[in-house]
N, CA, C and O of each residue as an XYZ file, in Angstrom:
924
protein
N      54.956     31.860     29.625
C      53.834     32.434     29.358
C      52.476     31.892     30.253
O      52.106     30.723     30.138
N      51.965     32.591     30.907
C      50.787     32.315     31.928
C      49.486     32.531     31.113
O      49.361     33.599     30.515
N      48.594     31.678     31.052
C      47.239     31.597     30.677
C      46.665     32.177     31.819
O      46.947     31.874     32.978
N      45.715     33.166     31.395
C      44.461     33.864     32.188
C      43.396     32.590     32.739
O      42.849     31.844     31.927
N      43.224     32.482     34.003
C      42.097     31.450     34.299
C      40.768     31.842     33.049
O      40.380     31.159     32.101
N      40.408     32.924     33.423
C      39.403     33.777     32.960
C      39.435     33.165     31.060
O      38.396     32.806     30.506
N      40.762     33.169     30.366
C      40.600     32.669     29.059
C      39.912     31.332     29.100
O      38.845     31.116     28.524
N      40.751     30.209     29.999
C      40.707     28.788     29.800
C      38.771     28.574     30.261
O      38.000     27.633     30.076
N      38.619     29.709     30.793
C      36.819     29.111     31.402
C      36.129     29.697     29.852
O      35.418     28.784     29.433
N      36.107     30.551     29.153
C      35.959     30.752     28.095
C      35.872     30.055     26.891
O      34.920     29.896     26.127
N      37.138     29.629     26.847
C      37.640     28.469     25.479
C      36.764     27.376     26.119
O      36.118     27.116     25.104
N      36.263     26.541     27.053
C      35.603     25.834     27.811
C      34.483     26.064     27.294
O      34.071     25.295     26.426
N      33.640     27.289     27.742
C      32.620     27.208     27.371
C      31.830     27.283     26.238
O      30.628     27.056     26.104
N      33.081     27.806     25.050
C      32.726     27.759     23.922
C      32.788     26.277     23.277
O      32.071     25.928     22.340
N      33.751     25.453     23.916
C      33.862     24.148     23.372
C      32.453     23.420     24.016
O      31.950     22.453     23.445
N      32.028     23.841     24.935
C      31.024     22.994     25.579
C      29.543     23.213     24.460
O      28.693     22.433     24.032
N      29.781     24.586     24.308
C      28.238     25.043     23.458
C      28.563     24.347     21.632
O      27.636     24.027     20.889
N      29.773     24.267     21.314
C      29.858     23.649     20.200
C      29.604     22.169     20.226
O      28.862     21.667     19.382
N      30.159     21.481     21.111
C      29.682     20.184     21.463
C      28.239     20.225     21.619
O      27.673     19.657     20.685
N      27.472     20.702     22.478
C      26.079     20.491     22.848
C      25.255     21.090     21.436
O      24.028     21.000     21.429
N      25.872     21.620     20.406
C      24.998     21.955     19.387
C      25.454     21.133     18.134
O      25.142     21.223     16.946
N      26.250     20.350     18.771
C      26.427     18.874     17.419
C      25.613     18.075     17.916
O      24.982     17.389     17.112
N      25.372     17.904     19.230
C      24.369     16.626     19.576
C      23.138     17.045     19.107
O      22.469     16.245     18.453
N      22.644     18.359     19.366
C      21.186     18.730     18.910
C      20.932     18.827     17.566
O      19.804     18.925     17.083
N      22.322     18.794     16.741
C      21.973     18.981     15.181
C      21.695     17.442     14.586
O      20.992     17.145     13.620
N      22.516     16.490     15.519
C      22.584     14.995     15.124
C      21.446     14.674     15.588
O      20.918     13.812     14.886
N      20.594     15.112     16.805
C      19.396     14.615     17.254
C      18.430     14.812     16.109
O      17.723     13.890     15.701
N      18.410     16.209     15.523
C      17.172     16.766     14.299
C      17.319     16.049     13.069
O      16.340     15.823     12.357
N      18.765     15.583     12.696
C      18.781     15.173     11.614
C      18.375     13.281     11.759
O      17.964     12.577     10.836
N      18.574     12.962     12.793
C      18.175     11.472     13.211
C      16.574     11.665     13.091
O      15.972     10.887     12.351
N      16.094     12.335     13.554
C      14.194     12.512     13.529
C      14.033     12.586     12.263
O      13.320     11.728     11.743
N      14.726     13.755     11.316
C      14.312     13.643     10.150
C      14.233     12.835      9.247
O      13.333     12.759      8.411
N      15.609     11.863      9.398
C      15.516     10.717      8.312
C      14.437      9.659      9.080
O      13.650      9.251      8.227
N      14.197      9.190     10.166
C      13.040      8.274     10.323
C      11.943      9.026     10.040
O      10.959      8.344      9.753
N      11.784     10.202     10.025
C      10.353     10.819      9.562
C      10.136     10.487      7.725
O       9.085     10.079      7.231
N      11.385     10.783      6.974
C      11.445     10.648      5.785
C      11.298      8.570      5.644
O      10.327      7.915      5.263
N      12.333      8.199      6.006
C      12.663      6.660      5.723
C      12.061      6.071      7.082
O      12.708      5.772      8.086
N      10.624      5.965      6.886
C       9.720      5.107      8.153
C      10.503      3.412      8.289
O      11.121      2.812      7.409
N      10.284      3.091      9.310
C      10.988      1.593      9.246
C       9.740      0.664      8.709
O       8.561      0.872      8.996
N      10.201     -0.342      7.922
C       9.725     -0.818      7.208
C       8.635     -2.293      8.035
O       9.159     -3.141      8.758
N       7.804     -2.285      7.850
C       7.033     -3.312      8.162
C       7.081     -4.833      7.932
O       6.889     -5.812      8.654
N       7.429     -4.637      6.585
C       7.524     -6.374      6.180
C       8.584     -6.315      5.348
O       9.092     -5.223      5.091
N       9.052     -7.452      4.827
C      10.637     -7.506      4.585
C      10.789     -7.244      2.927
O      11.865     -6.921      2.423
N       9.518     -7.438      2.136
C       9.554     -6.850      1.130
C       8.842     -5.615      0.626
O       7.892     -5.189      1.282
N       9.205     -5.026     -0.443
C       8.549     -3.502     -0.767
C       8.659     -3.389     -1.877
O       9.696     -3.658     -2.482
N       7.178     -2.787     -2.615
C       6.894     -2.619     -3.727
C       7.042     -0.784     -3.877
O       6.249     -0.138     -3.192
N       7.938     -0.085     -4.668
C       7.729      1.129     -4.762
C       7.704      1.435     -6.115
O       8.623      1.388     -6.932
N       6.184      1.851     -6.297
C       5.930      2.450     -7.334
C       5.759      4.147     -7.634
O       4.822      4.902     -7.891
N       6.954      4.245     -7.477
C       7.421      5.931     -7.710
C       6.846      6.685     -8.671
O       6.522      7.868     -8.559
N       6.638      5.516    -10.263
C       5.608      6.435    -10.998
C       4.224      6.728    -10.523
O       3.711      7.744    -10.992
N       3.686      6.181     -9.869
C       2.015      6.564     -9.403
C       2.526      6.793     -7.697
O       1.650      6.298     -6.988
N       3.343      7.218     -7.086
C       3.290      7.991     -5.863
C       2.779      7.551     -4.889
O       2.081      8.207     -4.115
N       3.157      5.939     -4.749
C       3.025      5.287     -3.822
C       3.924      4.175     -3.133
O       5.019      4.125     -3.693
N       3.799      3.271     -2.093
C       4.594      2.203     -1.749
C       4.094      1.438     -0.904
O       3.595      2.116     -0.005
N       3.938      0.048     -0.687
C       3.923     -1.103      0.085
C       4.197     -1.872      0.250
O       4.368     -2.659     -0.681
N       4.421     -2.196      1.419
C       5.439     -3.440      2.292
C       4.484     -4.892      1.945
O       3.313     -4.727      2.285
N       4.737     -6.120      1.402
C       4.026     -7.140      1.764
C       5.104     -8.400      2.033
O       6.316     -8.296      1.843
N       4.369     -9.709      2.551
C       5.436    -10.741      3.198
C       6.390    -11.681      2.057
O       6.061    -11.824      0.879
N       7.440    -12.185      2.587
C       8.030    -13.197      2.164
C       7.070    -14.285      0.673
O       7.325    -14.483     -0.515
N       5.773    -14.802      1.767
C       4.825    -15.468      0.990
C       4.147    -14.765      0.183
O       3.129    -15.278     -0.281
N       4.467    -13.571     -0.162
C       3.409    -12.907     -1.654
C       4.216    -12.484     -2.352
O       5.397    -12.334     -2.039
N       3.716    -12.219     -3.419
C       4.836    -11.547     -4.935
C       3.932    -10.406     -5.481
O       2.794    -10.181     -5.070
N       4.468     -9.830     -6.291
C       4.306     -8.541     -6.605
C       4.147     -8.549     -8.297
O       5.156     -8.714     -8.983
N       3.036     -8.390     -8.820
C       3.163     -8.432    -10.487
C       2.950     -7.114    -10.597
O       2.016     -6.525    -10.054
N       4.221     -6.353    -11.644
C       3.767     -5.168    -12.027
C       4.205     -4.778    -13.482
O       4.848     -5.640    -14.081
N       3.940     -3.567    -14.152
C       4.094     -3.810    -15.467
C       5.471     -3.516    -15.964
O       6.148     -2.959    -15.100
N       6.007     -3.694    -16.940
C       7.260     -3.772    -17.273
C       7.811     -2.201    -16.983
O       7.438     -1.376    -17.816
N       8.663     -1.709    -15.881
C       9.764     -0.634    -15.705
C       8.674      0.229    -15.420
O       8.422      1.292    -15.986
N       7.839     -0.495    -14.190
C       7.217     -0.247    -13.205
C       5.771      0.851    -13.769
O       5.087      1.626    -13.100
N       5.717      0.558    -15.017
C       4.422      1.619    -15.583
C       3.194      0.408    -15.705
O       3.394     -0.804    -15.615
N       2.153      0.942    -15.886
C       0.846      0.371    -15.414
C       0.893     -1.244    -15.811
O       1.450     -1.747    -16.787
N       0.138     -1.904    -14.754
C       0.099     -3.212    -15.442
C      -0.906     -3.533    -16.333
O      -0.828     -4.471    -17.126
N      -2.151     -2.544    -16.198
C      -3.100     -2.612    -17.223
C      -3.708     -1.258    -17.435
O      -4.584     -0.839    -16.679
N      -3.264     -0.583    -18.430
C      -3.223      1.030    -18.731
C      -5.020      1.472    -18.998
O      -5.503      2.530    -18.593
N      -5.808      0.389    -19.763
C      -7.009      0.625    -19.816
C      -8.069      1.202    -18.493
O      -9.006      1.999    -18.452
N      -7.310      0.271    -17.394
C      -8.115      0.131    -15.961
C      -7.454      1.047    -14.872
O      -8.062      1.484    -13.895
N      -6.128      1.284    -15.162
C      -5.528      2.437    -14.123
C      -5.044      0.899    -13.179
O      -5.320      0.746    -11.989
N      -4.505      0.174    -13.782
C      -4.132     -1.113    -12.674
C      -2.599     -0.779    -12.567
O      -1.929     -0.811    -13.599
N      -2.022     -0.464    -11.383
C      -0.604     -0.494    -11.179
C      -0.120     -1.841    -10.964
O       0.729     -2.280    -11.739
N      -0.627     -2.681     -9.838
C      -0.076     -3.649     -9.274
C      -1.009     -4.384     -8.622
O      -2.054     -3.941     -8.145
N      -0.540     -5.787     -8.595
C      -1.211     -6.848     -8.164
C      -0.196     -7.353     -6.803
O       1.021     -7.215     -6.680
N      -0.930     -7.816     -6.107
C      -0.327     -8.593     -4.703
C      -0.815     -9.937     -4.639
O      -2.035     -9.799     -4.733
N      -0.516    -11.381     -4.514
C      -1.162    -12.461     -4.405
C      -0.172    -13.240     -3.547
O       1.027    -13.020     -3.379
N      -0.992    -14.258     -3.012
C      -0.170    -15.263     -1.780
C       0.454    -15.894     -2.674
O       0.082    -15.861     -3.847
N       1.308    -16.445     -2.347
C       2.137    -17.670     -3.164
C       1.671    -19.025     -1.834
O       1.694    -18.927     -0.607
N       1.284    -20.200     -2.709
C       1.523    -21.563     -1.722
C       2.105    -22.756     -2.656
O       2.342    -22.676     -3.861
N       2.272    -23.831     -1.849
C       3.347    -25.093     -2.410
C       2.143    -25.855     -3.006
O       1.350    -26.450     -2.275
N       2.034    -25.826     -4.243
C       1.178    -26.825     -4.687
C       1.055    -26.762     -6.286
O       0.666    -25.763     -6.891
N       1.446    -27.983     -6.889
C       1.617    -28.701     -8.079
C       0.778    -28.281     -9.194
O       1.100    -28.191    -10.379
N      -0.686    -27.962     -8.476
C      -1.988    -27.500     -9.620
C      -2.432    -26.666     -9.478
O      -3.634    -26.449     -9.629
N      -1.100    -25.466     -8.932
C      -1.408    -23.821     -9.203
C      -1.216    -23.692    -10.319
O      -0.716    -24.559    -11.036
N      -1.692    -22.226    -10.792
C      -1.023    -21.805    -12.051
C       0.617    -20.960    -11.212
O       0.884    -20.455    -10.122
N       1.383    -21.244    -12.580
C       2.641    -20.876    -12.371
C       2.973    -19.128    -12.284
O       2.329    -18.372    -13.012
N       3.547    -18.833    -11.765
C       3.954    -17.336    -11.568
C       4.552    -17.098    -12.985
O       5.541    -17.729    -13.361
N       3.889    -16.113    -13.810
C       3.958    -15.181    -14.948
C       5.455    -15.114    -15.161
O       5.978    -14.342    -14.357
N       6.257    -15.655    -15.951
C       7.505    -14.749    -16.361
C       7.596    -13.495    -17.111
O       8.396    -12.561    -17.084
N       6.447    -13.772    -17.847
C       6.905    -12.109    -18.450
C       6.721    -10.952    -17.699
O       7.314     -9.950    -18.099
N       6.116    -10.876    -16.823
C       6.056     -9.830    -15.588
C       7.448     -9.629    -14.830
O       8.408    -10.366    -15.057
N       7.484     -8.624    -13.952
C       8.723     -8.556    -13.280
C       8.206     -8.887    -11.888
O       7.274     -8.291    -11.348
N       8.885     -9.876    -11.367
C       8.401    -10.480     -9.927
C      10.066    -10.425     -9.120
O      11.233    -10.604     -9.467
N       9.443    -10.127     -8.077
C      10.444     -9.839     -6.852
C      10.875    -11.324     -5.959
O       9.994    -11.981     -5.405
N      12.390    -11.746     -5.912
C      12.692    -12.719     -5.281
C      11.708    -13.986     -4.922
O      11.623    -14.607     -3.862
N      10.951    -14.175     -6.228
C       9.917    -15.423     -5.821
C      10.924    -16.993     -6.169
O      11.670    -16.945     -7.146
N      10.889    -17.958     -5.551
C      11.507    -18.658     -5.607
C      10.394    -20.090     -5.925
O       9.189    -20.100     -5.670
N      11.144    -21.158     -6.501
C      10.243    -22.420     -6.540
C      10.416    -22.854     -5.556
O      11.413    -22.470     -4.944
N       9.647    -23.719     -5.027
C       8.214    -24.557     -5.738
C       6.976    -23.689     -5.211
O       5.863    -24.204     -5.094
N       7.292    -21.966     -4.810
C       6.086    -21.617     -4.618
C       5.452    -21.153     -5.895
O       6.148    -20.859     -6.867
N       4.001    -21.074     -5.912
C       3.147    -20.742     -7.182
C       2.026    -19.947     -6.527
O       1.795    -20.057     -5.323
N       1.227    -19.024     -7.456
C       0.299    -18.407     -7.388
C      -0.847    -18.761     -6.888
O      -1.414    -19.408     -7.768
N      -1.602    -18.684     -5.820
C      -2.847    -18.680     -5.586
C      -3.916    -17.944     -6.040
O      -4.217    -16.820     -5.639
N      -4.531    -18.640     -6.948
C      -5.769    -17.591     -7.882
C      -6.848    -17.425     -6.976
O      -7.906    -17.601     -7.580
N      -6.966    -17.244     -6.155
C      -8.318    -17.608     -5.252
C      -8.049    -16.116     -4.480
O      -9.050    -15.529     -4.068
N      -7.106    -15.675     -4.337
C      -6.974    -14.294     -3.750
C      -6.041    -13.423     -4.268
O      -5.169    -13.887     -5.003
N      -6.066    -12.263     -4.023
C      -5.206    -10.804     -4.187
C      -5.536     -9.727     -3.908
O      -6.589     -9.570     -3.289
N      -4.575     -8.410     -4.354
C      -4.719     -7.431     -3.579
C      -4.405     -6.609     -4.953
O      -3.330     -6.695     -5.546
N      -5.600     -5.727     -5.408
C      -4.948     -4.804     -6.694
C      -5.021     -3.433     -6.422
O      -6.003     -3.042     -5.792
N      -4.310     -2.759     -6.718
C      -3.771     -1.343     -6.565
C      -4.263     -0.137     -7.974
O      -3.647     -0.388     -9.009
N      -4.972      0.723     -8.051
C      -5.715      1.604     -9.164
C      -5.464      2.704     -8.668
O      -5.768      2.971     -7.506
N      -4.595      3.906     -9.822
C      -4.623      5.073     -9.707
C      -5.171      5.741    -10.597
O      -5.266      5.493    -11.799
N      -5.505      6.524    -10.064
C      -6.766      7.417    -10.750
C      -6.386      9.211    -10.566
O      -6.642      9.870     -9.559
N      -5.835      9.640    -11.615
C      -5.218     11.192    -11.864
C      -6.523     12.275    -11.601
O      -7.664     11.988    -11.963
N      -6.225     13.396    -11.004
C      -7.279     14.362    -10.589
C      -6.865     15.535    -11.347
O      -5.808     16.166    -11.327
N      -8.069     15.703    -12.102
C      -7.828     17.149    -13.097
C      -7.387     18.225    -12.337
O      -7.275     18.040    -11.125
N      -7.103     19.361    -12.825
C      -6.759     20.542    -12.466
C      -8.125     21.319    -11.638
O      -8.210     21.702    -10.472
N      -8.739     21.347    -12.331
C     -10.452     21.845    -11.837
C     -11.396     20.790    -11.500
O     -12.605     20.894    -11.703
N     -10.774     19.667    -10.931
C     -11.953     18.631    -10.439
C     -11.689     18.822     -8.577
O     -10.606     18.900     -7.996
N     -12.740     18.849     -8.126
C     -12.586     18.705     -6.626
C     -13.051     17.553     -6.267
O     -14.182     17.105     -6.454
N     -11.776     16.868     -5.521
C     -12.069     15.428     -5.124
C     -11.788     15.250     -3.486
O     -10.698     15.690     -3.120
N     -12.640     14.656     -2.455
C     -12.328     14.128     -1.251
C     -12.677     12.908     -1.207
O     -13.299     12.479     -2.178
N     -12.409     12.080     -0.179
C     -12.737     10.492     -0.242
C     -13.927     10.321     -0.424
O     -14.101      9.539     -1.359
N     -14.960     10.719      0.074
C     -16.754     10.345     -0.212
C     -16.734     10.395     -1.654
O     -16.901      9.307     -2.206
N     -16.563     11.435     -2.417
C     -16.196     11.555     -3.936
C     -15.507     10.726     -4.743
O     -15.833     10.553     -5.918
N     -14.596     10.200     -4.241
C     -13.742      9.275     -4.247
C     -14.319      7.976     -4.446
O     -14.037      7.250     -5.400
N     -15.169      7.679     -3.491
C     -15.642      6.308     -3.084
C     -16.929      6.426     -3.783
O     -17.506      5.338     -3.774
N     -17.606      7.368     -4.401
C     -18.611      7.272     -5.117
C     -18.403      6.769     -6.674
O     -19.217      6.088     -7.297
N     -17.174      7.238     -7.152
C     -16.664      7.017     -8.214
C     -16.188      5.684     -8.296
O     -16.211      4.974     -9.301
N     -15.775      5.405     -7.224
C     -15.246      3.756     -6.877
C     -16.466      2.683     -7.199
O     -16.498      1.719     -7.964
N     -17.591      3.320     -6.183
C     -18.785      2.408     -6.419
C     -19.252      2.332     -7.488
O     -19.574      1.178     -7.773
N     -19.542      3.420     -8.615
C     -19.875      3.615     -9.719
C     -19.100      2.256    -10.493
O     -19.820      1.497    -11.143
N     -18.040      2.060    -10.425
C     -17.086      1.586    -11.388
C     -17.242     -0.084    -10.736
O     -17.214     -0.979    -11.580
N     -17.329     -0.303     -9.936
C     -17.539     -1.461     -9.184
C     -18.561     -2.080     -9.561
O     -18.357     -3.276     -9.773
N     -20.078     -1.550     -9.805
C     -21.146     -1.731    -10.354
C     -21.262     -1.792    -11.588
O     -22.192     -2.417    -12.098
N     -20.325     -1.142    -12.319
C     -20.616     -1.235    -13.823
C     -19.262     -2.275    -14.325
O     -19.110     -2.494    -15.527
N     -18.489     -2.768    -13.486
C     -17.575     -4.135    -13.957
C     -17.643     -5.337    -14.396
O     -16.827     -6.192    -14.738
N     -19.430     -5.207    -14.285
C     -19.752     -6.914    -15.189
C     -19.944     -7.893    -14.042
O     -20.864     -8.666    -14.307
N     -19.366     -8.132    -12.810
C     -19.387     -8.605    -12.107
C     -21.108     -8.911    -11.167
O     -21.400     -9.376    -10.066
N     -21.639     -8.532    -11.957
C     -22.947     -8.634    -11.413
C     -23.312     -8.284    -10.022
O     -24.102     -8.994     -9.400
N     -22.692     -7.057     -9.417
C     -22.507     -6.684     -8.034
C     -24.067     -5.288     -8.073
O     -24.563     -4.583     -8.952
N     -24.228     -5.430     -7.129
C     -25.477     -4.239     -6.743
C     -25.303     -3.858     -5.585
O     -24.530     -4.354     -4.766
N     -26.282     -2.605     -5.385
C     -26.208     -1.748     -3.857
C     -26.532     -3.077     -2.887
O     -25.769     -3.335     -1.956
N     -27.539     -3.784     -3.122
C     -27.824     -4.760     -1.819
C     -26.806     -6.046     -1.706
O     -27.019     -7.042     -1.016
N     -25.492     -5.778     -2.649
C     -24.430     -6.763     -2.469
C     -23.044     -5.912     -1.915
O     -21.935     -6.447     -1.939
N     -23.262     -4.493     -1.404
C     -22.487     -3.507     -1.024
C     -22.616     -3.014      0.556
O     -23.624     -2.367      0.837
N     -21.786     -3.249      1.452
C     -21.689     -2.645      2.738
C     -22.434     -1.000      2.657
O     -22.952     -0.452      1.684
N     -22.289     -0.591      3.789
C     -22.519      0.800      4.045
C     -20.726      1.205      3.755
O     -19.825      0.371      3.660
N     -20.615      2.349      3.681
C     -19.289      3.038      3.534
C     -18.947      3.407      4.802
O     -19.795      4.039      5.432
N     -17.645      3.100      5.455
C     -17.293      3.110      6.823
C     -15.577      4.042      6.582
O     -14.709      3.787      5.748
N     -15.582      4.772      7.300
C     -14.198      5.439      7.801
C     -13.011      4.516      8.055
O     -13.269      3.502      8.703
N     -11.697      4.705      7.634
C     -10.849      3.784      8.026
C      -9.493      4.350      8.111
O      -8.920      4.999      7.235
N      -8.999      3.986      9.405
C      -7.710      4.713      9.223
C      -6.062      3.898      9.473
O      -5.873      3.268     10.514
N      -5.491      3.954      8.919
C      -4.045      3.179      9.448
C      -2.952      4.007     10.080
O      -3.158      5.171      9.736
N      -1.924      3.934     10.819
C      -1.078      4.533     10.706
C      -0.357      5.737      9.847
O       0.363      6.651     10.249
N      -0.929      5.323      8.163
C       0.096      5.936      7.347
C      -0.836      6.388      6.582
O      -0.400      7.185      5.752
N      -2.423      6.119      6.506
C      -3.336      7.174      5.621
C      -4.476      6.581      5.903
O      -4.628      5.586      6.613
N      -5.490      7.351      5.201
C      -6.854      7.620      5.709
C      -7.585      7.305      4.585
O      -7.430      7.671      3.420
N      -8.350      6.623      5.055
C      -9.361      5.562      3.802
C     -10.836      5.826      3.904
O     -11.311      6.319      4.927
N     -11.437      5.565      3.050
C     -12.842      4.915      2.798
C     -12.980      3.994      2.709
O     -12.067      3.532      2.025
N     -14.008      2.879      3.163
C     -13.960      1.621      2.759
C     -15.572      0.573      2.729
O     -16.557      0.699      3.457
N     -15.405     -0.115      1.955
C     -16.651     -0.794      1.953
C     -16.424     -2.336      1.302
O     -15.551     -2.642      0.491
N     -17.425     -3.198      1.868
C     -16.960     -4.837      1.522
C     -18.342     -5.262      0.486
O     -19.247     -4.429      0.438
N     -18.427     -5.991      0.023
C     -18.844     -6.761     -1.162
C     -18.707     -7.952     -1.406
O     -17.703     -8.620     -1.157
N     -19.854     -8.375     -1.991
C     -19.746    -10.233     -2.732
C     -20.555    -10.010     -3.815
O     -21.116     -8.982     -4.193
N     -20.532    -11.158     -4.275
C     -20.879    -11.590     -5.482
C     -20.693    -12.915     -6.164
O     -19.797    -13.434     -5.497
N     -21.000    -13.687     -7.033
C     -20.714    -14.961     -7.493
C     -20.166    -15.189     -9.056
O     -20.572    -14.675    -10.098
N     -18.922    -16.304     -8.791
C     -17.900    -16.134     -9.769
C     -17.563    -17.474    -10.221
O     -16.663    -18.168     -9.748
N     -18.386    -17.805    -11.214
C     -17.794    -19.206    -11.756
C     -18.697    -20.105    -10.789
O     -18.167    -21.216    -10.806
N     -19.951    -20.138     -9.853
C     -20.233    -20.429     -9.088
C     -19.770    -20.773     -7.829
O     -20.068    -21.784     -7.193
N     -18.854    -19.670     -7.431
C     -18.399    -19.746     -6.290
C     -18.601    -18.373     -5.804
O     -18.684    -17.483     -6.651
N     -18.710    -18.023     -4.312
C     -19.122    -16.684     -3.711
C     -17.904    -16.236     -3.744
O     -16.996    -17.010     -3.440
N     -17.606    -14.847     -4.132
C     -16.765    -14.066     -3.619
C     -16.500    -12.722     -2.913
O     -17.171    -11.739     -3.226
N     -15.687    -12.661     -2.114
C     -15.868    -11.377     -1.122
C     -14.810    -10.582     -1.136
O     -13.756    -11.185     -0.930
N     -14.691     -9.139     -1.350
C     -14.021     -8.464     -1.408
C     -14.020     -7.275     -0.578
O     -15.139     -7.116     -0.090
N     -13.195     -6.384     -0.231
C     -13.267     -5.124      0.707
C     -12.650     -3.859     -0.530
O     -11.785     -4.237     -1.320
N     -12.926     -3.067     -0.570
C     -12.210     -1.899     -1.347
C     -12.125     -0.379     -0.786
O     -13.028      0.369     -0.412
N     -10.868     -0.205     -0.850
C     -10.763      1.186     -0.222
C     -10.361      2.117     -0.758
O      -9.703      1.878     -1.771
N     -10.532      3.478     -0.394
C     -10.022      4.517     -1.345
C      -9.132      5.408     -0.558
O      -9.050      5.410      0.671
N      -8.306      6.357     -1.591
C      -7.128      6.966     -0.517
C      -6.843      8.340     -1.294
O      -6.455      8.084     -2.434
N      -6.899      9.437     -1.091
C      -7.235     10.735     -1.712
C      -5.931     11.566     -1.848
O      -5.635     11.748     -0.667
N      -5.174     12.051     -2.442
C      -4.240     13.070     -2.347
C      -4.405     14.122     -3.353
O      -5.284     13.830     -4.164
N      -3.802     15.327     -3.573
C      -3.918     16.257     -4.208
C      -3.889     16.044     -5.786
O      -4.587     16.697     -6.562
N      -3.061     15.122     -6.135
C      -2.958     15.268     -7.258
C      -3.477     13.974     -8.022
O      -3.473     13.783     -9.239
N      -4.023     12.947     -6.789
C      -4.744     11.820     -7.409
C      -5.754     11.449     -6.354
O      -6.081     12.214     -5.447
N      -6.346      9.932     -6.564
C      -6.736      9.003     -5.737
C      -6.495      7.429     -6.224
O      -6.406      7.041     -7.389
N      -6.417      6.653     -5.043
C      -6.182      5.466     -5.600
C      -7.536      4.382     -4.651
O      -8.033      4.476     -3.529
N      -7.703      3.525     -5.673
C      -8.667      2.358     -5.412
C      -8.108      1.168     -5.111
O      -7.461      0.586     -5.982
N      -8.279      0.552     -3.694
C      -7.523     -0.559     -3.526
C      -8.122     -1.809     -2.892
O      -8.586     -1.742     -1.754
N      -8.132     -3.021     -3.629
C      -9.269     -3.549     -3.651
C      -8.643     -5.299     -2.970
O      -7.854     -5.892     -3.704
N      -9.017     -5.934     -1.718
C      -8.417     -7.094     -1.600
C     -10.080     -7.922     -2.316
O     -11.247     -7.550     -2.435
N      -9.466     -8.911     -2.572
C     -10.919    -10.048     -3.317
C     -10.198    -10.924     -3.446
O      -9.044    -11.034     -3.862
N     -11.448    -12.049     -2.790
C     -11.168    -13.791     -2.471
C     -12.268    -14.532     -2.698
O     -13.348    -14.035     -2.378
N     -12.243    -15.709     -3.221
C     -13.219    -16.989     -3.007
C     -13.472    -17.161     -1.071
O     -12.635    -17.095     -0.171
N     -15.096    -17.412     -1.010
C     -15.514    -16.857     -0.130
C     -16.378    -18.118      0.310
O     -17.354    -18.006      1.052
N     -15.877    -19.486     -0.280
C     -16.868    -20.572      0.061
C     -16.577    -20.813      1.385
O     -15.431    -20.767      1.831
N     -17.542    -21.063      2.026
C     -17.248    -21.234      3.947
C     -17.051    -22.850      3.727
O     -16.082    -23.398      4.252
N     -17.791    -23.446      3.105
C     -17.943    -24.700      3.641
C     -16.659    -25.348      2.938
O     -16.055    -26.273      3.481
N     -16.276    -24.823      1.712
C     -14.998    -25.721      1.128
C     -13.617    -24.965      1.476
O     -12.589    -25.392      0.950
N     -13.569    -24.089      2.162
C     -12.353    -23.377      2.874
C     -12.213    -22.048      2.445
O     -11.628    -21.902      1.372
N     -12.697    -20.828      3.152
C     -12.510    -19.621      2.563
C     -11.305    -18.935      2.493
O     -10.794    -18.554      3.546
N     -10.641    -18.661      1.181
C      -9.599    -17.864      1.127
C      -9.721    -16.514      1.688
O      -8.852    -15.930      2.334
N     -10.963    -16.047      1.356
C     -11.046    -14.713      2.117
C     -10.878    -14.499      3.812
O     -10.326    -13.543      4.356
N     -11.419    -15.490      4.375
C     -11.022    -15.339      5.773
C      -9.210    -16.043      5.925
O      -8.503    -15.473      6.757
N      -8.705    -16.986      5.285
C      -7.653    -17.103      5.453
C      -6.480    -16.007      5.174
O      -5.437    -16.059      5.827
N      -6.650    -15.218      4.385
C      -5.875    -13.763      3.779
C      -6.053    -12.456      4.361
O      -5.339    -11.454      4.367
N      -7.415    -12.770      4.951
C      -7.639    -11.223      5.152
C      -6.807    -10.538      6.544
O      -6.533     -9.339      6.575
N      -6.579    -11.157      7.282
C      -5.700    -10.227      8.438
C      -4.543    -10.093      7.610
O      -4.349     -8.898      7.384
N      -3.546    -10.960      6.971
C      -2.243    -10.144      6.626
C      -2.822     -9.158      5.311
O      -2.129     -8.149      5.179
N      -3.972     -9.269      4.313
C      -4.132     -8.528      3.722
C      -4.496     -7.022      4.335
O      -4.236     -5.970      3.751
N      -5.054     -7.116      5.440
C      -5.288     -5.819      6.151
C      -4.081     -5.411      6.656
O      -4.038     -4.181      6.667
N      -3.078     -5.923      7.082
C      -1.542     -5.554      7.094
C      -0.995     -4.696      6.164
O      -0.432     -3.611      6.310
N      -1.304     -5.501      4.961
C      -0.424     -4.983      3.526
C      -1.247     -3.712      3.123
O      -0.605     -2.907      2.447
N      -2.597     -3.361      3.419
C      -3.143     -2.177      2.969
C      -3.220     -0.991      4.295
O      -3.610      0.175      4.223
N      -2.686     -1.769      5.540
C      -2.509     -0.539      6.331
C      -0.500     -0.149      5.866
O       0.113      0.908      6.021
N      -0.202     -0.953      5.525
C       1.391     -0.525      5.229
C       1.288      0.654      3.845
O       2.231      1.416      3.634
N       0.233      0.668      3.116
C       0.171      1.278      2.095
C       0.683      2.516      2.416
O       0.546      2.692      3.627
N       1.330      3.660      1.755
C       1.583      4.895      1.981
C       1.787      5.737      0.962
O       2.180      5.203     -0.075
N       1.610      7.110      0.949
C       2.168      8.074     -0.375
C       3.816      7.974     -0.168
O       4.470      7.721      0.844
N       4.158      8.224     -1.303
C       5.804      8.194     -1.300
C       6.218      9.476     -1.614
O       7.446      9.571     -1.605
N       5.635     10.488     -1.885
C       6.373     11.863     -2.054
C       5.014     12.798     -1.636
O       3.862     12.426     -1.409
N       5.604     14.148     -1.625
C       4.493     15.127     -0.720
C       3.824     14.969     -2.184
O       3.980     14.378     -3.253
N       2.937     15.930     -1.496
C       1.591     16.698     -2.363
C       2.019     18.022     -2.918
O       2.506     18.882     -2.183
N       1.824     18.221     -4.363
C       2.108     19.583     -4.604
C       0.523     19.852     -5.375
O       0.227     20.966     -5.805
């Protein structure tokens, strides 16, 4: 049986259209997957799925979270502490009663620095934006018993990472005769807002932990992102 040339051409066109459609669909599928699951910046990741955020951190840092990823401290809304690890027999051992992630001896906690993540739900009839959230966070900071006043706090500034928009302030105070410096960030979404605090000893003469860890702390906070869509 003789096959008409026009039939062969039509079949070839249909095949090419199907093949092009496959490549187009595959391209968009890969694009969506990249948007949903972005490339991780750090080798370690804490997914606080109960509080709708995730954050990565380096190998020489460790995470301290509550059992089953509930609040680490429900009264304060503390969800997570991240802290650097050092090799020092004089440092405080890593607590075993909290969930730790791949922490190997002889690394131990450096208590002079930490990053803390706090969760604050927003009521249905409550209006919240970055400025309001920062005002609330500052009220909490000055009522925290650390003897922090407006004189110890910098001006509020806008700060934006590739993943999140923040308001930010810096502050100082004295703790057990040691100067301490902190950076406080707030981020807001429809259902809640977050307070993130990087705080460390800042004795410049003795060696400032704040200066030692501030660059990596900034990278960690830049990696903070909301883990689900707003509703």
